[in-house]
N, C-alpha and C positions, 0 to 999 in steps of 0.2 A: 514715583509710584512705588508701591510695595505690595507684597502678598497679603492676603487676609490673615489676621492674627492667628487663626488656628490651622493655616496651611503651612507646608514645609518651608516656603519662602517668606514667611511672615516677618522675619527680622531683617530682611534684606531690602534696602532702598535703592532704586534704580532710576537714574535720570533718563527720560526719553523726550524726543522733540514733539512738537505739537501735531506732527503728521507722521506717525510711525508707519512703516511699510514692511513688506515681507521680502525674504531673500529669494531670488530666482534659483531654482534647482534645490530648494530646501525640502525638508520633509516634515510631516506633522509629528507632533510630540504627544505622547500619552502620559506625560509626567504629571499633568494637572496643575502646573504653576500658572496662576492667574494674577494679573496686576490690577491694582485699584489705585485711584488717586489718594493722596495723603492729605488729610485735613487737619487744621490747627485745633488744638484743645487747650483752652485757657487753664492755667494751673500747671500743666506740663510746659507750656510756653508762656512768655510774658505778654499779657494783653492789656493795653496796647503795647507794642505796635501790631501784634498779630490779632486776628479777628476770629472768634469762635466759629468753627465750621467752614471757614474759607479754605480752598485748596492751596497747598503750598507748592511753590515753583522751585526748580533747581537752580543752583548757582555754581559755576565752576570757577574757582580762583586759581591763579597761577602767578609765580614769581618770574620776573624777567631777569 
């Protein structure tokens, strides 16, 4: 997910799971950071294998 292009978080990509939740004892934020799904755009990404307009999922890679 990422912020809207014209919002302060517009260049940050954040992986979240499919069931995000709130923190107990947290507080509300007035910062205005909103998250939106990231969609593929052909030309920026190679199509195929990517599909225009399809939401992109996160992958976390690690070395053992």
